[in-house]
A tleap script that builds the chain and sets N, CA, C and O, in Angstrom:
source leaprc.protein.ff14SB
mol = sequence {
  NMET SER ASP ALA THR SER LEU MET LEU ILE
  VAL SER ILE ALA VAL GLY LEU PRO MET ILE
  ALA VAL THR LEU THR GLU ILE THR LYS ARG
  GLN ILE ALA PHE LYS GLU ARG LYS LEU GLU
  LEU MET ALA ASP ARG THR ALA GLU LYS ALA
  ALA GLN TYR ALA ALA HIE VAL GLU ARG LEU
  GLU GLN ARG MET ARG VAL LEU GLU ARG ILE
  ALA THR ASP LYS GLY VAL ASP LEU ALA ALA
  GLN ILE GLU THR LEU ARG ASP GLU PRO VAL
  LEU ALA ASN LEU PRO ASN GLU GLU LEU CASN
}
set mol.1.N position { 0.817 -1.241 -0.014 }
set mol.1.CA position { 0.057 -0.138 -0.070 }
set mol.1.C position { 0.861 1.159 -0.113 }
set mol.1.O position { 1.990 1.129 0.377 }
set mol.2.N position { 0.415 2.269 -0.632 }
set mol.2.CA position { 1.168 3.373 -0.817 }
set mol.2.C position { 0.727 4.239 0.433 }
set mol.2.O position { -0.298 3.985 1.064 }
set mol.3.N position { 1.600 5.306 0.746 }
set mol.3.CA position { 1.193 6.274 1.696 }
set mol.3.C position { 0.026 6.950 1.510 }
set mol.3.O position { -0.653 7.234 2.497 }
set mol.4.N position { -0.366 7.293 0.279 }
set mol.4.CA position { -1.561 7.999 -0.082 }
set mol.4.C position { -2.759 7.178 0.258 }
set mol.4.O position { -3.779 7.657 0.754 }
set mol.5.N position { -2.587 5.908 -0.034 }
set mol.5.CA position { -3.885 5.040 0.121 }
set mol.5.C position { -3.970 4.791 1.794 }
set mol.5.O position { -5.044 4.706 2.389 }
set mol.6.N position { -2.777 4.699 2.380 }
set mol.6.CA position { -3.008 4.519 3.895 }
set mol.6.C position { -3.520 5.761 4.552 }
set mol.6.O position { -4.318 5.707 5.487 }
set mol.7.N position { -3.044 6.918 4.044 }
set mol.7.CA position { -3.653 8.196 4.681 }
set mol.7.C position { -5.208 8.404 4.382 }
set mol.7.O position { -5.977 8.950 5.173 }
set mol.8.N position { -5.579 7.876 3.088 }
set mol.8.CA position { -6.943 8.049 2.770 }
set mol.8.C position { -7.744 7.061 3.659 }
set mol.8.O position { -8.803 7.414 4.179 }
set mol.9.N position { -7.251 5.875 3.819 }
set mol.9.CA position { -8.015 4.901 4.650 }
set mol.9.C position { -8.098 5.552 6.170 }
set mol.9.O position { -9.176 5.585 6.762 }
set mol.10.N position { -6.870 6.072 6.763 }
set mol.10.CA position { -7.246 6.516 8.022 }
set mol.10.C position { -8.083 7.761 8.277 }
set mol.10.O position { -8.768 7.979 9.276 }
set mol.11.N position { -7.921 8.526 7.236 }
set mol.11.CA position { -8.911 9.712 7.089 }
set mol.11.C position { -10.309 9.211 7.022 }
set mol.11.O position { -11.131 9.718 7.786 }
set mol.12.N position { -10.663 8.311 6.229 }
set mol.12.CA position { -11.956 7.774 6.078 }
set mol.12.C position { -12.445 7.165 7.348 }
set mol.12.O position { -13.585 7.448 7.715 }
set mol.13.N position { -11.717 6.372 8.048 }
set mol.13.CA position { -12.168 5.729 9.312 }
set mol.13.C position { -12.193 6.862 10.351 }
set mol.13.O position { -13.073 6.783 11.208 }
set mol.14.N position { -11.301 7.963 10.394 }
set mol.14.CA position { -11.452 8.963 11.530 }
set mol.14.C position { -12.637 9.838 11.306 }
set mol.14.O position { -13.143 10.466 12.236 }
set mol.15.N position { -13.102 9.889 10.042 }
set mol.15.CA position { -14.280 10.812 9.651 }
set mol.15.C position { -15.570 9.940 9.659 }
set mol.15.O position { -16.623 10.381 10.118 }
set mol.16.N position { -15.450 8.613 9.106 }
set mol.16.CA position { -16.479 7.882 9.018 }
set mol.16.C position { -17.138 7.237 10.222 }
set mol.16.O position { -18.357 7.076 10.286 }
set mol.17.N position { -16.265 6.864 11.202 }
set mol.17.CA position { -16.900 6.331 12.317 }
set mol.17.C position { -17.446 7.326 13.380 }
set mol.17.O position { -18.234 6.877 14.212 }
set mol.18.N position { -17.128 8.516 13.422 }
set mol.18.CA position { -17.756 9.340 14.207 }
set mol.18.C position { -19.304 9.723 13.574 }
set mol.18.O position { -20.282 9.955 14.285 }
set mol.19.N position { -19.303 9.735 12.213 }
set mol.19.CA position { -20.492 10.112 11.547 }
set mol.19.C position { -21.487 8.939 11.633 }
set mol.19.O position { -22.690 9.193 11.680 }
set mol.20.N position { -21.015 7.587 11.656 }
set mol.20.CA position { -21.850 6.454 12.061 }
set mol.20.C position { -22.258 6.530 13.363 }
set mol.20.O position { -23.447 6.309 13.596 }
set mol.21.N position { -21.355 6.854 14.453 }
set mol.21.CA position { -21.730 7.003 15.770 }
set mol.21.C position { -22.779 7.935 15.947 }
set mol.21.O position { -23.750 7.600 16.626 }
set mol.22.N position { -22.720 9.089 15.416 }
set mol.22.CA position { -23.691 10.202 15.561 }
set mol.22.C position { -25.013 9.724 14.884 }
set mol.22.O position { -26.075 9.964 15.459 }
set mol.23.N position { -25.006 9.108 13.778 }
set mol.23.CA position { -26.227 8.717 13.023 }
set mol.23.C position { -26.913 7.679 13.973 }
set mol.23.O position { -28.106 7.819 14.242 }
set mol.24.N position { -26.214 6.684 14.465 }
set mol.24.CA position { -26.730 5.683 15.331 }
set mol.24.C position { -27.356 6.283 16.588 }
set mol.24.O position { -28.423 5.837 17.011 }
set mol.25.N position { -26.644 7.397 17.262 }
set mol.25.CA position { -27.170 7.975 18.407 }
set mol.25.C position { -28.540 8.545 18.144 }
set mol.25.O position { -29.470 8.426 18.942 }
set mol.26.N position { -28.631 9.239 16.856 }
set mol.26.CA position { -29.796 10.104 16.563 }
set mol.26.C position { -31.051 9.077 16.442 }
set mol.26.O position { -32.151 9.300 16.947 }
set mol.27.N position { -30.744 8.021 15.761 }
set mol.27.CA position { -31.636 6.876 15.653 }
set mol.27.C position { -32.184 6.387 17.073 }
set mol.27.O position { -33.368 6.291 17.396 }
set mol.28.N position { -31.161 6.126 17.780 }
set mol.28.CA position { -31.604 5.564 19.134 }
set mol.28.C position { -32.453 6.667 19.894 }
set mol.28.O position { -33.563 6.400 20.354 }
set mol.29.N position { -31.866 7.933 20.003 }
set mol.29.CA position { -32.846 9.058 20.645 }
set mol.29.C position { -34.308 9.147 19.973 }
set mol.29.O position { -35.332 9.361 20.623 }
set mol.30.N position { -34.265 8.972 18.723 }
set mol.30.CA position { -35.805 8.988 18.151 }
set mol.30.C position { -36.658 7.887 18.617 }
set mol.30.O position { -37.841 8.073 18.904 }
set mol.31.N position { -36.015 6.613 18.706 }
set mol.31.CA position { -36.610 5.392 19.096 }
set mol.31.C position { -37.119 5.591 20.486 }
set mol.31.O position { -38.220 5.186 20.858 }
set mol.32.N position { -36.215 6.274 21.281 }
set mol.32.CA position { -36.584 6.400 22.891 }
set mol.32.C position { -37.738 7.385 22.916 }
set mol.32.O position { -38.763 7.102 23.535 }
set mol.33.N position { -37.607 8.520 22.270 }
set mol.33.CA position { -38.693 9.384 22.223 }
set mol.33.C position { -39.945 8.999 21.775 }
set mol.33.O position { -40.968 9.483 22.259 }
set mol.34.N position { -39.955 8.039 20.752 }
set mol.34.CA position { -41.220 7.465 20.185 }
set mol.34.C position { -41.784 6.488 21.311 }
set mol.34.O position { -42.997 6.474 21.518 }
set mol.35.N position { -40.972 5.717 22.001 }
set mol.35.CA position { -41.397 4.948 23.011 }
set mol.35.C position { -41.997 5.597 24.241 }
set mol.35.O position { -42.891 5.071 24.903 }
set mol.36.N position { -41.470 6.731 24.494 }
set mol.36.CA position { -41.831 7.602 25.733 }
set mol.36.C position { -43.187 8.123 25.277 }
set mol.36.O position { -44.151 7.879 26.003 }
set mol.37.N position { -43.369 8.817 24.149 }
set mol.37.CA position { -44.656 9.368 23.754 }
set mol.37.C position { -45.696 8.312 23.751 }
set mol.37.O position { -46.848 8.605 24.074 }
set mol.38.N position { -45.351 7.021 23.385 }
set mol.38.CA position { -46.411 5.983 23.185 }
set mol.38.C position { -46.722 5.618 24.720 }
set mol.38.O position { -47.905 5.481 25.032 }
set mol.39.N position { -45.796 5.466 25.623 }
set mol.39.CA position { -46.160 5.091 27.008 }
set mol.39.C position { -47.060 6.295 27.709 }
set mol.39.O position { -47.967 6.067 28.510 }
set mol.40.N position { -46.689 7.496 27.309 }
set mol.40.CA position { -47.579 8.585 27.882 }
set mol.40.C position { -49.037 8.546 27.426 }
set mol.40.O position { -49.961 8.744 28.215 }
set mol.41.N position { -49.212 8.291 26.153 }
set mol.41.CA position { -50.488 8.098 25.532 }
set mol.41.C position { -51.238 7.051 26.136 }
set mol.41.O position { -52.446 7.154 26.348 }
set mol.42.N position { -50.509 5.966 26.442 }
set mol.42.CA position { -51.178 4.739 27.065 }
set mol.42.C position { -51.571 5.055 28.540 }
set mol.42.O position { -52.564 4.575 29.087 }
set mol.43.N position { -50.722 5.879 29.106 }
set mol.43.CA position { -50.898 6.305 30.643 }
set mol.43.C position { -52.151 7.037 30.584 }
set mol.43.O position { -53.107 6.713 31.290 }
set mol.44.N position { -52.190 8.118 29.680 }
set mol.44.CA position { -53.431 8.991 29.730 }
set mol.44.C position { -54.768 8.028 29.455 }
set mol.44.O position { -55.758 8.099 30.182 }
set mol.45.N position { -54.691 7.273 28.506 }
set mol.45.CA position { -55.929 6.347 28.350 }
set mol.45.C position { -56.143 5.506 29.532 }
set mol.45.O position { -57.294 5.406 29.957 }
set mol.46.N position { -55.249 4.931 30.078 }
set mol.46.CA position { -55.458 4.212 31.287 }
set mol.46.C position { -55.969 5.064 32.578 }
set mol.46.O position { -56.775 4.579 33.372 }
set mol.47.N position { -55.532 6.129 32.694 }
set mol.47.CA position { -56.072 7.051 33.696 }
set mol.47.C position { -57.587 7.459 33.391 }
set mol.47.O position { -58.442 7.583 34.268 }
set mol.48.N position { -57.766 7.620 32.233 }
set mol.48.CA position { -59.118 7.972 31.724 }
set mol.48.C position { -60.225 7.013 31.920 }
set mol.48.O position { -61.380 7.291 32.244 }
set mol.49.N position { -59.647 5.669 31.645 }
set mol.49.CA position { -60.460 4.442 32.018 }
set mol.49.C position { -60.534 4.157 33.398 }
set mol.49.O position { -61.561 3.624 33.818 }
set mol.50.N position { -59.591 4.431 34.186 }
set mol.50.CA position { -59.667 4.298 35.570 }
set mol.50.C position { -60.726 5.206 36.256 }
set mol.50.O position { -61.494 4.818 37.135 }
set mol.51.N position { -60.672 6.457 35.748 }
set mol.51.CA position { -61.640 7.451 36.165 }
set mol.51.C position { -63.299 6.944 35.847 }
set mol.51.O position { -64.259 6.966 36.617 }
set mol.52.N position { -63.232 6.542 34.586 }
set mol.52.CA position { -64.611 5.999 34.284 }
set mol.52.C position { -65.148 4.902 35.011 }
set mol.52.O position { -66.341 4.847 35.309 }
set mol.53.N position { -64.238 3.939 35.338 }
set mol.53.CA position { -64.608 2.702 36.140 }
set mol.53.C position { -64.866 3.090 37.565 }
set mol.53.O position { -65.681 2.468 38.245 }
set mol.54.N position { -64.174 4.121 38.032 }
set mol.54.CA position { -64.438 4.577 39.376 }
set mol.54.C position { -65.787 5.363 39.685 }
set mol.54.O position { -66.381 5.354 40.763 }
set mol.55.N position { -66.153 6.047 38.528 }
set mol.55.CA position { -67.383 6.688 38.473 }
set mol.55.C position { -68.552 5.733 38.258 }
set mol.55.O position { -69.658 5.963 38.746 }
set mol.56.N position { -68.284 4.645 37.510 }
set mol.56.CA position { -69.340 3.556 37.528 }
set mol.56.C position { -69.498 2.604 38.803 }
set mol.56.O position { -70.521 2.028 39.173 }
set mol.57.N position { -68.254 2.584 39.369 }
set mol.57.CA position { -68.338 1.823 40.753 }
set mol.57.C position { -69.159 2.753 41.734 }
set mol.57.O position { -69.894 2.254 42.587 }
set mol.58.N position { -69.030 3.944 41.607 }
set mol.58.CA position { -69.621 4.890 42.562 }
set mol.58.C position { -71.227 4.819 42.343 }
set mol.58.O position { -72.035 4.772 43.270 }
set mol.59.N position { -71.486 4.819 41.261 }
set mol.59.CA position { -73.057 4.855 40.864 }
set mol.59.C position { -73.563 3.440 41.307 }
set mol.59.O position { -74.674 3.357 41.832 }
set mol.60.N position { -72.858 2.417 41.132 }
set mol.60.CA position { -73.219 1.028 41.427 }
set mol.60.C position { -73.375 0.989 42.981 }
set mol.60.O position { -74.343 0.428 43.494 }
set mol.61.N position { -72.304 1.656 43.788 }
set mol.61.CA position { -72.348 1.639 45.175 }
set mol.61.C position { -73.626 2.350 45.671 }
set mol.61.O position { -74.276 1.874 46.601 }
set mol.62.N position { -73.993 3.521 45.031 }
set mol.62.CA position { -75.040 4.181 45.496 }
set mol.62.C position { -76.362 3.510 45.272 }
set mol.62.O position { -77.251 3.621 46.115 }
set mol.63.N position { -76.535 2.794 44.134 }
set mol.63.CA position { -77.630 1.908 43.876 }
set mol.63.C position { -77.785 0.724 44.857 }
set mol.63.O position { -78.884 0.257 45.158 }
set mol.64.N position { -76.639 0.288 45.319 }
set mol.64.CA position { -76.504 -0.888 46.161 }
set mol.64.C position { -76.999 -0.269 47.611 }
set mol.64.O position { -77.827 -0.929 48.238 }
set mol.65.N position { -76.585 0.812 48.092 }
set mol.65.CA position { -77.140 1.333 49.182 }
set mol.65.C position { -78.569 1.685 49.233 }
set mol.65.O position { -79.210 1.617 50.282 }
set mol.66.N position { -79.057 2.050 48.145 }
set mol.66.CA position { -80.543 2.230 48.048 }
set mol.66.C position { -81.262 0.819 48.239 }
set mol.66.O position { -82.195 0.650 49.023 }
set mol.67.N position { -80.777 -0.060 47.519 }
set mol.67.CA position { -81.320 -1.466 47.566 }
set mol.67.C position { -81.261 -2.012 48.963 }
set mol.67.O position { -82.225 -2.590 49.466 }
set mol.68.N position { -80.033 -1.810 49.631 }
set mol.68.CA position { -80.007 -2.362 51.077 }
set mol.68.C position { -80.943 -1.584 51.845 }
set mol.68.O position { -81.625 -2.181 52.678 }
set mol.69.N position { -81.085 -0.289 51.685 }
set mol.69.CA position { -82.126 0.412 52.717 }
set mol.69.C position { -83.504 -0.094 52.248 }
set mol.69.O position { -84.340 -0.235 53.141 }
set mol.70.N position { -83.885 -0.400 50.939 }
set mol.70.CA position { -85.181 -0.953 50.882 }
set mol.70.C position { -85.428 -2.278 51.305 }
set mol.70.O position { -86.556 -2.625 51.655 }
set mol.71.N position { -84.337 -3.142 51.298 }
set mol.71.CA position { -84.472 -4.475 51.749 }
set mol.71.C position { -84.654 -4.462 53.265 }
set mol.71.O position { -85.368 -5.278 53.848 }
set mol.72.N position { -84.032 -3.578 53.816 }
set mol.72.CA position { -83.944 -3.413 55.400 }
set mol.72.C position { -85.115 -2.823 55.990 }
set mol.72.O position { -85.505 -3.222 57.088 }
set mol.73.N position { -85.837 -1.718 55.235 }
set mol.73.CA position { -86.875 -1.187 55.623 }
set mol.73.C position { -88.103 -2.028 55.732 }
set mol.73.O position { -88.219 -3.040 55.042 }
set mol.74.N position { -88.991 -1.659 56.546 }
set mol.74.CA position { -90.184 -2.274 56.790 }
set mol.74.C position { -90.975 -2.177 55.449 }
set mol.74.O position { -91.152 -1.081 54.917 }
set mol.75.N position { -91.453 -3.346 54.903 }
set mol.75.CA position { -92.163 -3.191 53.574 }
set mol.75.C position { -93.497 -2.283 53.609 }
set mol.75.O position { -93.837 -1.623 52.627 }
set mol.76.N position { -94.263 -2.303 54.877 }
set mol.76.CA position { -95.444 -1.584 54.895 }
set mol.76.C position { -95.031 -0.020 54.820 }
set mol.76.O position { -95.716 0.771 54.171 }
set mol.77.N position { -93.961 0.345 55.466 }
set mol.77.CA position { -93.614 1.695 55.462 }
set mol.77.C position { -93.181 2.217 54.102 }
set mol.77.O position { -93.496 3.331 53.683 }
set mol.78.N position { -92.446 1.347 53.448 }
set mol.78.CA position { -91.817 1.712 52.110 }
set mol.78.C position { -93.189 1.763 51.213 }
set mol.78.O position { -93.400 2.805 50.593 }
set mol.79.N position { -94.022 0.813 51.125 }
set mol.79.CA position { -95.251 0.975 50.360 }
set mol.79.C position { -95.930 2.197 50.487 }
set mol.79.O position { -96.284 2.834 49.495 }
set mol.80.N position { -96.165 2.622 51.804 }
set mol.80.CA position { -96.867 3.717 52.246 }
set mol.80.C position { -96.195 4.955 51.592 }
set mol.80.O position { -96.862 5.795 50.988 }
set mol.81.N position { -94.898 5.030 51.732 }
set mol.81.CA position { -94.066 6.206 51.284 }
set mol.81.C position { -94.238 6.345 49.740 }
set mol.81.O position { -94.441 7.418 49.173 }
set mol.82.N position { -94.132 5.124 49.126 }
set mol.82.CA position { -94.247 5.180 47.508 }
set mol.82.C position { -95.752 5.679 47.140 }
set mol.82.O position { -95.919 6.464 46.207 }
set mol.83.N position { -96.735 5.236 47.839 }
set mol.83.CA position { -97.974 5.651 47.488 }
set mol.83.C position { -98.188 7.174 47.841 }
set mol.83.O position { -98.926 7.854 47.128 }
set mol.84.N position { -97.539 7.723 48.952 }
set mol.84.CA position { -97.586 9.172 49.185 }
set mol.84.C position { -96.920 10.012 48.212 }
set mol.84.O position { -97.379 11.123 47.945 }
set mol.85.N position { -95.837 9.550 47.645 }
set mol.85.CA position { -95.271 10.138 46.516 }
set mol.85.C position { -96.121 10.020 45.196 }
set mol.85.O position { -96.145 10.930 44.368 }
set mol.86.N position { -96.687 9.061 45.078 }
set mol.86.CA position { -97.563 8.971 43.856 }
set mol.86.C position { -98.711 9.967 43.986 }
set mol.86.O position { -99.033 10.692 43.045 }
set mol.87.N position { -99.305 9.989 45.137 }
set mol.87.CA position { -100.457 11.058 45.506 }
set mol.87.C position { -100.137 12.450 45.443 }
set mol.87.O position { -101.062 13.236 45.243 }
set mol.88.N position { -98.867 12.915 45.596 }
set mol.88.CA position { -98.602 14.189 45.643 }
set mol.88.C position { -98.703 14.757 44.141 }
set mol.88.O position { -98.354 14.078 43.175 }
set mol.89.N position { -99.176 15.969 44.040 }
set mol.89.CA position { -99.156 16.601 42.680 }
set mol.89.C position { -97.839 16.987 42.517 }
set mol.89.O position { -97.073 17.264 43.440 }
set mol.90.N position { -97.515 17.009 41.044 }
set mol.90.CA position { -96.230 17.373 40.680 }
set mol.90.C position { -95.894 18.875 40.907 }
set mol.90.O position { -94.742 19.227 41.161 }
set mol.91.N position { -96.870 19.701 40.816 }
set mol.91.CA position { -96.595 21.181 41.091 }
set mol.91.C position { -96.310 21.488 42.634 }
set mol.91.O position { -95.910 22.612 42.938 }
set mol.92.N position { -96.482 20.633 43.492 }
set mol.92.CA position { -96.279 20.712 44.929 }
set mol.92.C position { -94.830 20.691 45.245 }
set mol.92.O position { -94.358 21.280 46.218 }
set mol.93.N position { -94.061 19.922 44.304 }
set mol.93.CA position { -92.811 19.795 44.406 }
set mol.93.C position { -91.832 20.990 43.806 }
set mol.93.O position { -90.609 21.073 43.914 }
set mol.94.N position { -92.718 21.856 43.163 }
set mol.94.CA position { -91.820 22.995 42.443 }
set mol.94.C position { -91.663 24.006 43.398 }
set mol.94.O position { -92.505 24.133 44.287 }
set mol.95.N position { -90.581 24.820 43.316 }
set mol.95.CA position { -90.345 26.078 44.058 }
set mol.95.C position { -91.483 27.131 43.736 }
set mol.95.O position { -92.152 26.942 42.720 }
set mol.96.N position { -91.726 28.154 44.481 }
set mol.96.CA position { -92.904 29.037 44.240 }
set mol.96.C position { -92.547 29.912 43.074 }
set mol.96.O position { -93.413 30.494 42.421 }
set mol.97.N position { -91.169 30.005 42.800 }
set mol.97.CA position { -90.872 30.932 41.509 }
set mol.97.C position { -91.154 30.359 40.354 }
set mol.97.O position { -91.313 31.141 39.417 }
set mol.98.N position { -91.284 29.019 40.094 }
set mol.98.CA position { -91.623 28.347 38.923 }
set mol.98.C position { -93.083 28.339 38.682 }
set mol.98.O position { -93.503 28.269 37.527 }
set mol.99.N position { -93.838 28.402 39.637 }
set mol.99.CA position { -95.364 28.473 39.506 }
set mol.99.C position { -95.864 29.671 38.981 }
set mol.99.O position { -96.978 29.652 38.456 }
set mol.100.N position { -95.134 30.850 39.045 }
set mol.100.CA position { -95.611 31.816 38.440 }
set mol.100.C position { -95.349 32.220 37.298 }
set mol.100.O position { -95.926 33.210 36.846 }
savepdb mol mol.pdb
quit
């Protein structure tokens, strides 16, 4: 090998290797950023679903409390209360302002 060819090979390696390293680093950074964004979106969706489930569970718990109260109340009293509610006119439940 001649001196010029050796020098050209050394320069190619000295310039080429850092360029390859920088390119690989940028590719890796982009992949990591993509995965982070994907995880953020998944966490947002998971939090939203958890909130929906919590609200649903709260509604079910409220309904369960009502059912427990109905089951433990005396049947006669409950029937009388229901009949009283049926007998009341709808206008009696409205505030005075809405009647005028």
